[in-house]
mmCIF file as Biopython writes it, N, C-alpha, C and O atoms, coordinates in Angstrom:
data_model
#
loop_
_atom_site.group_PDB
_atom_site.id
_atom_site.type_symbol
_atom_site.label_atom_id
_atom_site.label_alt_id
_atom_site.label_comp_id
_atom_site.label_asym_id
_atom_site.label_entity_id
_atom_site.label_seq_id
_atom_site.pdbx_PDB_ins_code
_atom_site.Cartn_x
_atom_site.Cartn_y
_atom_site.Cartn_z
_atom_site.occupancy
_atom_site.B_iso_or_equiv
_atom_site.auth_seq_id
_atom_site.auth_asym_id
_atom_site.pdbx_PDB_model_num
ATOM 1   N N  . MET A ? 1  ? 0.843  -1.167 0.000  1.0 0.0 1  A 1 
ATOM 2   C CA . MET A ? 1  ? 0.000  0.000  0.000  1.0 0.0 1  A 1 
ATOM 3   C C  . MET A ? 1  ? 0.894  1.238  0.000  1.0 0.0 1  A 1 
ATOM 4   O O  . MET A ? 1  ? 1.903  1.278  0.705  1.0 0.0 1  A 1 
ATOM 5   N N  . ARG A ? 2  ? 0.527  2.242  -0.785 1.0 0.0 2  A 1 
ATOM 6   C CA . ARG A ? 2  ? 1.252  3.520  -0.809 1.0 0.0 2  A 1 
ATOM 7   C C  . ARG A ? 2  ? 0.608  4.456  0.201  1.0 0.0 2  A 1 
ATOM 8   O O  . ARG A ? 2  ? -0.590 4.730  0.129  1.0 0.0 2  A 1 
ATOM 9   N N  . VAL A ? 3  ? 1.409  4.948  1.145  1.0 0.0 3  A 1 
ATOM 10  C CA . VAL A ? 3  ? 0.904  5.782  2.233  1.0 0.0 3  A 1 
ATOM 11  C C  . VAL A ? 3  ? 1.593  7.138  2.210  1.0 0.0 3  A 1 
ATOM 12  O O  . VAL A ? 3  ? 2.821  7.209  2.186  1.0 0.0 3  A 1 
ATOM 13  N N  . ALA A ? 4  ? 0.810  8.222  2.216  1.0 0.0 4  A 1 
ATOM 14  C CA . ALA A ? 4  ? 1.332  9.581  2.341  1.0 0.0 4  A 1 
ATOM 15  C C  . ALA A ? 4  ? 1.230  9.955  3.815  1.0 0.0 4  A 1 
ATOM 16  O O  . ALA A ? 4  ? 0.164  9.833  4.419  1.0 0.0 4  A 1 
ATOM 17  N N  . LEU A ? 5  ? 2.341  10.410 4.393  1.0 0.0 5  A 1 
ATOM 18  C CA . LEU A ? 5  ? 2.370  10.680 5.831  1.0 0.0 5  A 1 
ATOM 19  C C  . LEU A ? 5  ? 2.829  12.105 6.097  1.0 0.0 5  A 1 
ATOM 20  O O  . LEU A ? 5  ? 3.979  12.453 5.828  1.0 0.0 5  A 1 
ATOM 21  N N  . PHE A ? 6  ? 1.936  12.926 6.623  1.0 0.0 6  A 1 
ATOM 22  C CA . PHE A ? 6  ? 2.296  14.263 7.068  1.0 0.0 6  A 1 
ATOM 23  C C  . PHE A ? 6  ? 2.835  14.143 8.489  1.0 0.0 6  A 1 
ATOM 24  O O  . PHE A ? 6  ? 2.334  13.336 9.272  1.0 0.0 6  A 1 
ATOM 25  N N  . GLY A ? 7  ? 3.838  14.927 8.829  1.0 0.0 7  A 1 
ATOM 26  C CA . GLY A ? 7  ? 4.399  14.908 10.183 1.0 0.0 7  A 1 
ATOM 27  C C  . GLY A ? 7  ? 5.376  13.778 10.424 1.0 0.0 7  A 1 
ATOM 28  O O  . GLY A ? 7  ? 5.636  13.431 11.577 1.0 0.0 7  A 1 
ATOM 29  N N  . ALA A ? 8  ? 5.922  13.196 9.378  1.0 0.0 8  A 1 
ATOM 30  C CA . ALA A ? 8  ? 6.806  12.032 9.514  1.0 0.0 8  A 1 
ATOM 31  C C  . ALA A ? 8  ? 8.138  12.355 10.186 1.0 0.0 8  A 1 
ATOM 32  O O  . ALA A ? 8  ? 8.860  11.442 10.584 1.0 0.0 8  A 1 
ATOM 33  N N  . THR A ? 9  ? 8.472  13.629 10.319 1.0 0.0 9  A 1 
ATOM 34  C CA . THR A ? 9  ? 9.743  13.985 10.956 1.0 0.0 9  A 1 
ATOM 35  C C  . THR A ? 9  ? 9.590  14.238 12.450 1.0 0.0 9  A 1 
ATOM 36  O O  . THR A ? 9  ? 10.591 14.433 13.139 1.0 0.0 9  A 1 
ATOM 37  N N  . GLY A ? 10 ? 8.381  14.240 12.964 1.0 0.0 10 A 1 
ATOM 38  C CA . GLY A ? 10 ? 8.151  14.434 14.390 1.0 0.0 10 A 1 
ATOM 39  C C  . GLY A ? 10 ? 8.272  13.133 15.162 1.0 0.0 10 A 1 
ATOM 40  O O  . GLY A ? 10 ? 8.513  12.074 14.582 1.0 0.0 10 A 1 
ATOM 41  N N  . SER A ? 11 ? 8.105  13.220 16.466 1.0 0.0 11 A 1 
ATOM 42  C CA . SER A ? 11 ? 8.243  12.039 17.330 1.0 0.0 11 A 1 
ATOM 43  C C  . SER A ? 11 ? 7.237  10.949 16.981 1.0 0.0 11 A 1 
ATOM 44  O O  . SER A ? 11 ? 7.617  9.800  16.759 1.0 0.0 11 A 1 
ATOM 45  N N  . ILE A ? 12 ? 5.971  11.300 16.933 1.0 0.0 12 A 1 
ATOM 46  C CA . ILE A ? 12 ? 4.930  10.313 16.637 1.0 0.0 12 A 1 
ATOM 47  C C  . ILE A ? 12 ? 4.990  9.904  15.166 1.0 0.0 12 A 1 
ATOM 48  O O  . ILE A ? 12 ? 4.906  8.720  14.839 1.0 0.0 12 A 1 
ATOM 49  N N  . GLY A ? 13 ? 5.135  10.891 14.284 1.0 0.0 13 A 1 
ATOM 50  C CA . GLY A ? 13 ? 5.171  10.605 12.855 1.0 0.0 13 A 1 
ATOM 51  C C  . GLY A ? 13 ? 6.307  9.686  12.455 1.0 0.0 13 A 1 
ATOM 52  O O  . GLY A ? 13 ? 6.133  8.817  11.601 1.0 0.0 13 A 1 
ATOM 53  N N  . SER A ? 14 ? 7.481  9.871  13.070 1.0 0.0 14 A 1 
ATOM 54  C CA . SER A ? 14 ? 8.610  9.005  12.725 1.0 0.0 14 A 1 
ATOM 55  C C  . SER A ? 14 ? 8.364  7.578  13.205 1.0 0.0 14 A 1 
ATOM 56  O O  . SER A ? 14 ? 8.777  6.621  12.551 1.0 0.0 14 A 1 
ATOM 57  N N  . ALA A ? 15 ? 7.695  7.435  14.343 1.0 0.0 15 A 1 
ATOM 58  C CA . ALA A ? 15 ? 7.349  6.090  14.831 1.0 0.0 15 A 1 
ATOM 59  C C  . ALA A ? 15 ? 6.338  5.431  13.885 1.0 0.0 15 A 1 
ATOM 60  O O  . ALA A ? 15 ? 6.431  4.237  13.600 1.0 0.0 15 A 1 
ATOM 61  N N  . ILE A ? 16 ? 5.382  6.215  13.408 1.0 0.0 16 A 1 
ATOM 62  C CA . ILE A ? 16 ? 4.403  5.690  12.458 1.0 0.0 16 A 1 
ATOM 63  C C  . ILE A ? 16 ? 5.096  5.290  11.158 1.0 0.0 16 A 1 
ATOM 64  O O  . ILE A ? 16 ? 4.800  4.238  10.592 1.0 0.0 16 A 1 
ATOM 65  N N  . ALA A ? 17 ? 6.013  6.125  10.688 1.0 0.0 17 A 1 
ATOM 66  C CA . ALA A ? 17 ? 6.747  5.814  9.453  1.0 0.0 17 A 1 
ATOM 67  C C  . ALA A ? 17 ? 7.521  4.501  9.604  1.0 0.0 17 A 1 
ATOM 68  O O  . ALA A ? 17 ? 7.492  3.658  8.707  1.0 0.0 17 A 1 
ATOM 69  N N  . ARG A ? 18 ? 8.205  4.328  10.725 1.0 0.0 18 A 1 
ATOM 70  C CA . ARG A ? 18 ? 8.966  3.079  10.951 1.0 0.0 18 A 1 
ATOM 71  C C  . ARG A ? 18 ? 8.036  1.874  10.951 1.0 0.0 18 A 1 
ATOM 72  O O  . ARG A ? 18 ? 8.358  0.844  10.359 1.0 0.0 18 A 1 
ATOM 73  N N  . GLU A ? 19 ? 6.906  1.989  11.599 1.0 0.0 19 A 1 
ATOM 74  C CA . GLU A ? 19 ? 5.955  0.874  11.663 1.0 0.0 19 A 1 
ATOM 75  C C  . GLU A ? 19 ? 5.392  0.548  10.285 1.0 0.0 19 A 1 
ATOM 76  O O  . GLU A ? 19 ? 5.262  -0.622 9.925  1.0 0.0 19 A 1 
ATOM 77  N N  . LEU A ? 20 ? 5.060  1.576  9.517  1.0 0.0 20 A 1 
ATOM 78  C CA . LEU A ? 20 ? 4.543  1.347  8.170  1.0 0.0 20 A 1 
ATOM 79  C C  . LEU A ? 20 ? 5.565  0.635  7.292  1.0 0.0 20 A 1 
ATOM 80  O O  . LEU A ? 20 ? 5.222  -0.296 6.564  1.0 0.0 20 A 1 
ATOM 81  N N  . VAL A ? 21 ? 6.819  1.071  7.360  1.0 0.0 21 A 1 
ATOM 82  C CA . VAL A ? 21 ? 7.876  0.431  6.581  1.0 0.0 21 A 1 
ATOM 83  C C  . VAL A ? 21 ? 8.068  -1.013 7.033  1.0 0.0 21 A 1 
ATOM 84  O O  . VAL A ? 21 ? 8.230  -1.911 6.207  1.0 0.0 21 A 1 
ATOM 85  N N  . ALA A ? 22 ? 8.049  -1.234 8.342  1.0 0.0 22 A 1 
ATOM 86  C CA . ALA A ? 22 ? 8.218  -2.589 8.885  1.0 0.0 22 A 1 
ATOM 87  C C  . ALA A ? 22 ? 7.112  -3.522 8.399  1.0 0.0 22 A 1 
ATOM 88  O O  . ALA A ? 22 ? 7.320  -4.729 8.273  1.0 0.0 22 A 1 
ATOM 89  N N  . ARG A ? 23 ? 5.941  -2.957 8.129  1.0 0.0 23 A 1 
ATOM 90  C CA . ARG A ? 23 ? 4.810  -3.761 7.645  1.0 0.0 23 A 1 
ATOM 91  C C  . ARG A ? 23 ? 4.778  -3.870 6.123  1.0 0.0 23 A 1 
ATOM 92  O O  . ARG A ? 23 ? 3.844  -4.437 5.556  1.0 0.0 23 A 1 
ATOM 93  N N  . GLY A ? 24 ? 5.805  -3.323 5.461  1.0 0.0 24 A 1 
ATOM 94  C CA . GLY A ? 24 ? 5.946  -3.497 4.026  1.0 0.0 24 A 1 
ATOM 95  C C  . GLY A ? 24 ? 5.282  -2.449 3.153  1.0 0.0 24 A 1 
ATOM 96  O O  . GLY A ? 24 ? 5.156  -2.646 1.945  1.0 0.0 24 A 1 
ATOM 97  N N  . HIS A ? 25 ? 4.854  -1.337 3.739  1.0 0.0 25 A 1 
ATOM 98  C CA . HIS A ? 25 ? 4.204  -0.298 2.957  1.0 0.0 25 A 1 
ATOM 99  C C  . HIS A ? 25 ? 5.226  0.655  2.338  1.0 0.0 25 A 1 
ATOM 100 O O  . HIS A ? 25 ? 6.335  0.806  2.852  1.0 0.0 25 A 1 
ATOM 101 N N  . GLN A ? 26 ? 4.847  1.293  1.240  1.0 0.0 26 A 1 
ATOM 102 C CA . GLN A ? 26 ? 5.661  2.340  0.618  1.0 0.0 26 A 1 
ATOM 103 C C  . GLN A ? 26 ? 5.210  3.660  1.227  1.0 0.0 26 A 1 
ATOM 104 O O  . GLN A ? 26 ? 4.043  4.033  1.112  1.0 0.0 26 A 1 
ATOM 105 N N  . VAL A ? 27 ? 6.134  4.370  1.877  1.0 0.0 27 A 1 
ATOM 106 C CA . VAL A ? 27 ? 5.779  5.576  2.623  1.0 0.0 27 A 1 
ATOM 107 C C  . VAL A ? 27 ? 6.394  6.811  1.971  1.0 0.0 27 A 1 
ATOM 108 O O  . VAL A ? 27 ? 7.579  6.836  1.636  1.0 0.0 27 A 1 
ATOM 109 N N  . THR A ? 28 ? 5.556  7.837  1.799  1.0 0.0 28 A 1 
ATOM 110 C CA . THR A ? 28 ? 6.016  9.138  1.338  1.0 0.0 28 A 1 
ATOM 111 C C  . THR A ? 28 ? 5.823  10.120 2.489  1.0 0.0 28 A 1 
ATOM 112 O O  . THR A ? 28 ? 4.700  10.339 2.943  1.0 0.0 28 A 1 
ATOM 113 N N  . ALA A ? 29 ? 6.920  10.710 2.960  1.0 0.0 29 A 1 
ATOM 114 C CA . ALA A ? 29 ? 6.864  11.721 4.015  1.0 0.0 29 A 1 
ATOM 115 C C  . ALA A ? 29 ? 6.625  13.060 3.354  1.0 0.0 29 A 1 
ATOM 116 O O  . ALA A ? 29 ? 7.437  13.498 2.538  1.0 0.0 29 A 1 
ATOM 117 N N  . ILE A ? 30 ? 5.530  13.718 3.687  1.0 0.0 30 A 1 
ATOM 118 C CA . ILE A ? 30 ? 5.223  15.022 3.125  1.0 0.0 30 A 1 
ATOM 119 C C  . ILE A ? 30 ? 5.731  16.078 4.100  1.0 0.0 30 A 1 
ATOM 120 O O  . ILE A ? 30 ? 5.254  16.174 5.231  1.0 0.0 30 A 1 
ATOM 121 N N  . THR A ? 31 ? 6.710  16.873 3.647  1.0 0.0 31 A 1 
ATOM 122 C CA . THR A ? 31 ? 7.288  17.918 4.491  1.0 0.0 31 A 1 
ATOM 123 C C  . THR A ? 31 ? 7.180  19.265 3.784  1.0 0.0 31 A 1 
ATOM 124 O O  . THR A ? 31 ? 7.064  19.324 2.560  1.0 0.0 31 A 1 
ATOM 125 N N  . ARG A ? 32 ? 7.217  20.335 4.556  1.0 0.0 32 A 1 
ATOM 126 C CA . ARG A ? 32 ? 7.105  21.673 3.952  1.0 0.0 32 A 1 
ATOM 127 C C  . ARG A ? 32 ? 8.228  21.952 2.967  1.0 0.0 32 A 1 
ATOM 128 O O  . ARG A ? 32 ? 8.004  22.593 1.940  1.0 0.0 32 A 1 
ATOM 129 N N  . SER A ? 33 ? 9.430  21.481 3.265  1.0 0.0 33 A 1 
ATOM 130 C CA . SER A ? 33 ? 10.572 21.787 2.403  1.0 0.0 33 A 1 
ATOM 131 C C  . SER A ? 33 ? 10.841 20.696 1.365  1.0 0.0 33 A 1 
ATOM 132 O O  . SER A ? 33 ? 11.572 20.926 0.401  1.0 0.0 33 A 1 
ATOM 133 N N  . GLY A ? 34 ? 10.263 19.532 1.551  1.0 0.0 34 A 1 
ATOM 134 C CA . GLY A ? 34 ? 10.552 18.411 0.667  1.0 0.0 34 A 1 
ATOM 135 C C  . GLY A ? 34 ? 11.791 17.648 1.101  1.0 0.0 34 A 1 
ATOM 136 O O  . GLY A ? 34 ? 12.130 16.619 0.518  1.0 0.0 34 A 1 
ATOM 137 N N  . ALA A ? 35 ? 12.456 18.147 2.109  1.0 0.0 35 A 1 
ATOM 138 C CA . ALA A ? 35 ? 13.647 17.504 2.666  1.0 0.0 35 A 1 
ATOM 139 C C  . ALA A ? 35 ? 13.472 17.471 4.184  1.0 0.0 35 A 1 
ATOM 140 O O  . ALA A ? 35 ? 12.509 18.018 4.722  1.0 0.0 35 A 1 
ATOM 141 N N  . THR A ? 36 ? 14.393 16.836 4.847  1.0 0.0 36 A 1 
ATOM 142 C CA . THR A ? 36 ? 14.295 16.747 6.298  1.0 0.0 36 A 1 
ATOM 143 C C  . THR A ? 36 ? 15.672 16.741 6.932  1.0 0.0 36 A 1 
ATOM 144 O O  . THR A ? 36 ? 16.612 16.145 6.405  1.0 0.0 36 A 1 
ATOM 145 N N  . GLU A ? 37 ? 15.779 17.403 8.059  1.0 0.0 37 A 1 
ATOM 146 C CA . GLU A ? 37 ? 17.029 17.373 8.807  1.0 0.0 37 A 1 
ATOM 147 C C  . GLU A ? 37 ? 17.172 16.034 9.539  1.0 0.0 37 A 1 
ATOM 148 O O  . GLU A ? 37 ? 18.282 15.557 9.779  1.0 0.0 37 A 1 
ATOM 149 N N  . ARG A ? 38 ? 16.057 15.455 9.876  1.0 0.0 38 A 1 
ATOM 150 C CA . ARG A ? 38 ? 16.066 14.174 10.582 1.0 0.0 38 A 1 
ATOM 151 C C  . ARG A ? 38 ? 16.120 13.031 9.574  1.0 0.0 38 A 1 
ATOM 152 O O  . ARG A ? 38 ? 15.555 13.116 8.484  1.0 0.0 38 A 1 
ATOM 153 N N  . ALA A ? 39 ? 16.795 11.987 9.952  1.0 0.0 39 A 1 
ATOM 154 C CA . ALA A ? 39 ? 16.870 10.808 9.075  1.0 0.0 39 A 1 
ATOM 155 C C  . ALA A ? 39 ? 15.527 10.083 9.099  1.0 0.0 39 A 1 
ATOM 156 O O  . ALA A ? 39 ? 14.956 9.827  10.159 1.0 0.0 39 A 1 
ATOM 157 N N  . LEU A ? 40 ? 15.049 9.766  7.928  1.0 0.0 40 A 1 
ATOM 158 C CA . LEU A ? 40 ? 13.839 8.967  7.810  1.0 0.0 40 A 1 
ATOM 159 C C  . LEU A ? 40 ? 14.246 7.516  7.661  1.0 0.0 40 A 1 
ATOM 160 O O  . LEU A ? 40 ? 15.354 7.229  7.208  1.0 0.0 40 A 1 
ATOM 161 N N  . PRO A ? 41 ? 13.372 6.597  8.031  1.0 0.0 41 A 1 
ATOM 162 C CA . PRO A ? 41 ? 13.696 5.176  7.856  1.0 0.0 41 A 1 
ATOM 163 C C  . PRO A ? 41 ? 14.012 4.865  6.398  1.0 0.0 41 A 1 
ATOM 164 O O  . PRO A ? 41 ? 13.498 5.525  5.495  1.0 0.0 41 A 1 
ATOM 165 N N  . ASP A ? 42 ? 14.847 3.873  6.168  1.0 0.0 42 A 1 
ATOM 166 C CA . ASP A ? 42 ? 15.164 3.448  4.805  1.0 0.0 42 A 1 
ATOM 167 C C  . ASP A ? 42 ? 13.876 3.139  4.058  1.0 0.0 42 A 1 
ATOM 168 O O  . ASP A ? 42 ? 12.970 2.498  4.591  1.0 0.0 42 A 1 
ATOM 169 N N  . GLY A ? 43 ? 13.812 3.593  2.844  1.0 0.0 43 A 1 
ATOM 170 C CA . GLY A ? 43 ? 12.646 3.327  2.019  1.0 0.0 43 A 1 
ATOM 171 C C  . GLY A ? 43 ? 11.605 4.431  2.042  1.0 0.0 43 A 1 
ATOM 172 O O  . GLY A ? 43 ? 10.694 4.427  1.214  1.0 0.0 43 A 1 
ATOM 173 N N  . VAL A ? 44 ? 11.715 5.381  2.971  1.0 0.0 44 A 1 
ATOM 174 C CA . VAL A ? 44 ? 10.764 6.487  3.027  1.0 0.0 44 A 1 
ATOM 175 C C  . VAL A ? 44 ? 11.270 7.605  2.122  1.0 0.0 44 A 1 
ATOM 176 O O  . VAL A ? 44 ? 12.426 8.018  2.209  1.0 0.0 44 A 1 
ATOM 177 N N  . VAL A ? 45 ? 10.394 8.083  1.260  1.0 0.0 45 A 1 
ATOM 178 C CA . VAL A ? 45 ? 10.723 9.149  0.318  1.0 0.0 45 A 1 
ATOM 179 C C  . VAL A ? 45 ? 10.108 10.448 0.824  1.0 0.0 45 A 1 
ATOM 180 O O  . VAL A ? 45 ? 8.944  10.464 1.222  1.0 0.0 45 A 1 
ATOM 181 N N  . ALA A ? 46 ? 10.876 11.539 0.814  1.0 0.0 46 A 1 
ATOM 182 C CA . ALA A ? 46 ? 10.359 12.846 1.220  1.0 0.0 46 A 1 
ATOM 183 C C  . ALA A ? 46 ? 9.932  13.639 -0.002 1.0 0.0 46 A 1 
ATOM 184 O O  . ALA A ? 46 ? 10.644 13.690 -1.005 1.0 0.0 46 A 1 
ATOM 185 N N  . GLU A ? 47 ? 8.759  14.259 0.091  1.0 0.0 47 A 1 
ATOM 186 C CA . GLU A ? 47 ? 8.247  15.136 -0.956 1.0 0.0 47 A 1 
ATOM 187 C C  . GLU A ? 47 ? 7.726  16.411 -0.322 1.0 0.0 47 A 1 
ATOM 188 O O  . GLU A ? 47 ? 7.362  16.425 0.854  1.0 0.0 47 A 1 
ATOM 189 N N  . GLN A ? 48 ? 7.692  17.475 -1.095 1.0 0.0 48 A 1 
ATOM 190 C CA . GLN A ? 48 ? 7.240  18.753 -0.591 1.0 0.0 48 A 1 
ATOM 191 C C  . GLN A ? 48 ? 5.733  18.852 -0.620 1.0 0.0 48 A 1 
ATOM 192 O O  . GLN A ? 48 ? 5.091  18.421 -1.579 1.0 0.0 48 A 1 
ATOM 193 N N  . GLY A ? 49 ? 5.162  19.424 0.440  1.0 0.0 49 A 1 
ATOM 194 C CA . GLY A ? 49 ? 3.733  19.661 0.524  1.0 0.0 49 A 1 
ATOM 195 C C  . GLY A ? 49 ? 3.421  20.491 1.742  1.0 0.0 49 A 1 
ATOM 196 O O  . GLY A ? 49 ? 4.164  20.456 2.723  1.0 0.0 49 A 1 
ATOM 197 N N  . ASP A ? 50 ? 2.337  21.237 1.700  1.0 0.0 50 A 1 
ATOM 198 C CA . ASP A ? 50 ? 1.936  22.108 2.804  1.0 0.0 50 A 1 
ATOM 199 C C  . ASP A ? 50 ? 0.563  21.669 3.288  1.0 0.0 50 A 1 
ATOM 200 O O  . ASP A ? 50 ? -0.422 21.794 2.560  1.0 0.0 50 A 1 
ATOM 201 N N  . ALA A ? 51 ? 0.492  21.164 4.489  1.0 0.0 51 A 1 
ATOM 202 C CA . ALA A ? 51 ? -0.757 20.634 5.028  1.0 0.0 51 A 1 
ATOM 203 C C  . ALA A ? 51 ? -1.820 21.708 5.223  1.0 0.0 51 A 1 
ATOM 204 O O  . ALA A ? 51 ? -2.989 21.378 5.424  1.0 0.0 51 A 1 
ATOM 205 N N  . THR A ? 52 ? -1.445 22.984 5.170  1.0 0.0 52 A 1 
ATOM 206 C CA . THR A ? 52 ? -2.416 24.063 5.337  1.0 0.0 52 A 1 
ATOM 207 C C  . THR A ? 52 ? -2.975 24.560 4.011  1.0 0.0 52 A 1 
ATOM 208 O O  . THR A ? 52 ? -3.835 25.441 3.994  1.0 0.0 52 A 1 
ATOM 209 N N  . ASP A ? 53 ? -2.496 24.005 2.900  1.0 0.0 53 A 1 
ATOM 210 C CA . ASP A ? 53 ? -2.934 24.429 1.565  1.0 0.0 53 A 1 
ATOM 211 C C  . ASP A ? 53 ? -3.657 23.272 0.883  1.0 0.0 53 A 1 
ATOM 212 O O  . ASP A ? 53 ? -3.028 22.279 0.514  1.0 0.0 53 A 1 
ATOM 213 N N  . PRO A ? 54 ? -4.978 23.394 0.711  1.0 0.0 54 A 1 
ATOM 214 C CA . PRO A ? 54 ? -5.746 22.287 0.123  1.0 0.0 54 A 1 
ATOM 215 C C  . PRO A ? 54 ? -5.222 21.803 -1.229 1.0 0.0 54 A 1 
ATOM 216 O O  . PRO A ? 54 ? -5.218 20.600 -1.487 1.0 0.0 54 A 1 
ATOM 217 N N  . ALA A ? 55 ? -4.788 22.702 -2.080 1.0 0.0 55 A 1 
ATOM 218 C CA . ALA A ? 55 ? -4.276 22.291 -3.398 1.0 0.0 55 A 1 
ATOM 219 C C  . ALA A ? 55 ? -2.975 21.509 -3.242 1.0 0.0 55 A 1 
ATOM 220 O O  . ALA A ? 55 ? -2.737 20.543 -3.966 1.0 0.0 55 A 1 
ATOM 221 N N  . SER A ? 56 ? -2.141 21.924 -2.303 1.0 0.0 56 A 1 
ATOM 222 C CA . SER A ? 56 ? -0.884 21.226 -2.050 1.0 0.0 56 A 1 
ATOM 223 C C  . SER A ? 56 ? -1.147 19.828 -1.500 1.0 0.0 56 A 1 
ATOM 224 O O  . SER A ? 56 ? -0.492 18.864 -1.896 1.0 0.0 56 A 1 
ATOM 225 N N  . VAL A ? 57 ? -2.105 19.724 -0.591 1.0 0.0 57 A 1 
ATOM 226 C CA . VAL A ? 57 ? -2.460 18.419 -0.021 1.0 0.0 57 A 1 
ATOM 227 C C  . VAL A ? 57 ? -2.982 17.495 -1.117 1.0 0.0 57 A 1 
ATOM 228 O O  . VAL A ? 57 ? -2.593 16.329 -1.190 1.0 0.0 57 A 1 
ATOM 229 N N  . ALA A ? 58 ? -3.860 18.015 -1.963 1.0 0.0 58 A 1 
ATOM 230 C CA . ALA A ? 58 ? -4.425 17.197 -3.041 1.0 0.0 58 A 1 
ATOM 231 C C  . ALA A ? 58 ? -3.328 16.666 -3.949 1.0 0.0 58 A 1 
ATOM 232 O O  . ALA A ? 58 ? -3.353 15.499 -4.341 1.0 0.0 58 A 1 
ATOM 233 N N  . GLY A ? 59 ? -2.373 17.509 -4.283 1.0 0.0 59 A 1 
ATOM 234 C CA . GLY A ? 59 ? -1.276 17.078 -5.140 1.0 0.0 59 A 1 
ATOM 235 C C  . GLY A ? 59 ? -0.363 16.081 -4.458 1.0 0.0 59 A 1 
ATOM 236 O O  . GLY A ? 59 ? 0.105  15.129 -5.083 1.0 0.0 59 A 1 
ATOM 237 N N  . ALA A ? 60 ? -0.106 16.299 -3.164 1.0 0.0 60 A 1 
ATOM 238 C CA . ALA A ? 60 ? 0.819  15.442 -2.422 1.0 0.0 60 A 1 
ATOM 239 C C  . ALA A ? 60 ? 0.265  14.030 -2.210 1.0 0.0 60 A 1 
ATOM 240 O O  . ALA A ? 60 ? 1.022  13.059 -2.203 1.0 0.0 60 A 1 
ATOM 241 N N  . VAL A ? 61 ? -1.029 13.921 -2.039 1.0 0.0 61 A 1 
ATOM 242 C CA . VAL A ? 61 ? -1.606 12.608 -1.734 1.0 0.0 61 A 1 
ATOM 243 C C  . VAL A ? 61 ? -2.098 11.854 -2.972 1.0 0.0 61 A 1 
ATOM 244 O O  . VAL A ? 61 ? -2.489 10.690 -2.880 1.0 0.0 61 A 1 
ATOM 245 N N  . ALA A ? 62 ? -2.077 12.514 -4.114 1.0 0.0 62 A 1 
ATOM 246 C CA . ALA A ? 62 ? -2.532 11.856 -5.345 1.0 0.0 62 A 1 
ATOM 247 C C  . ALA A ? 62 ? -1.708 10.584 -5.593 1.0 0.0 62 A 1 
ATOM 248 O O  . ALA A ? 62 ? -0.481 10.597 -5.504 1.0 0.0 62 A 1 
ATOM 249 N N  . GLY A ? 63 ? -2.399 9.509  -5.900 1.0 0.0 63 A 1 
ATOM 250 C CA . GLY A ? 63 ? -1.736 8.248  -6.182 1.0 0.0 63 A 1 
ATOM 251 C C  . GLY A ? 63 ? -1.430 7.405  -4.954 1.0 0.0 63 A 1 
ATOM 252 O O  . GLY A ? 63 ? -0.906 6.298  -5.083 1.0 0.0 63 A 1 
ATOM 253 N N  . HIS A ? 64 ? -1.745 7.907  -3.771 1.0 0.0 64 A 1 
ATOM 254 C CA . HIS A ? 64 ? -1.524 7.135  -2.547 1.0 0.0 64 A 1 
ATOM 255 C C  . HIS A ? 64 ? -2.833 6.434  -2.149 1.0 0.0 64 A 1 
ATOM 256 O O  . HIS A ? 64 ? -3.925 6.890  -2.488 1.0 0.0 64 A 1 
ATOM 257 N N  . ASP A ? 65 ? -2.699 5.341  -1.438 1.0 0.0 65 A 1 
ATOM 258 C CA . ASP A ? 65 ? -3.856 4.565  -1.006 1.0 0.0 65 A 1 
ATOM 259 C C  . ASP A ? 65 ? -4.417 5.013  0.341  1.0 0.0 65 A 1 
ATOM 260 O O  . ASP A ? 65 ? -5.600 4.826  0.627  1.0 0.0 65 A 1 
ATOM 261 N N  . ALA A ? 66 ? -3.549 5.611  1.167  1.0 0.0 66 A 1 
ATOM 262 C CA . ALA A ? 66 ? -3.971 5.995  2.520  1.0 0.0 66 A 1 
ATOM 263 C C  . ALA A ? 66 ? -3.188 7.215  2.987  1.0 0.0 66 A 1 
ATOM 264 O O  . ALA A ? 66 ? -2.055 7.448  2.567  1.0 0.0 66 A 1 
ATOM 265 N N  . VAL A ? 67 ? -3.827 7.992  3.876  1.0 0.0 67 A 1 
ATOM 266 C CA . VAL A ? 67 ? -3.210 9.153  4.508  1.0 0.0 67 A 1 
ATOM 267 C C  . VAL A ? 67 ? -3.603 9.101  5.982  1.0 0.0 67 A 1 
ATOM 268 O O  . VAL A ? 67 ? -4.685 9.555  6.357  1.0 0.0 67 A 1 
ATOM 269 N N  . PRO A ? 68 ? -2.712 8.541  6.827  1.0 0.0 68 A 1 
ATOM 270 C CA . PRO A ? 68 ? -3.093 8.446  8.250  1.0 0.0 68 A 1 
ATOM 271 C C  . PRO A ? 68 ? -3.014 9.790  8.953  1.0 0.0 68 A 1 
ATOM 272 O O  . PRO A ? 68 ? -3.302 9.880  10.146 1.0 0.0 68 A 1 
#
């Protein structure tokens, strides 16, 4: 399953990202800059998106199966 995850660089979000990867899901971390200072788990891809902008959210989650 392809999962778009907002907040993947935070404490809870990074734990969710690790769990999703451990369960075999493809995870896209949506961050404001498209990059992250914190290391994401192997296999997690970072993309740019702004959770406060509806058009940005729509574009960021397109093609994903779930957005927790």
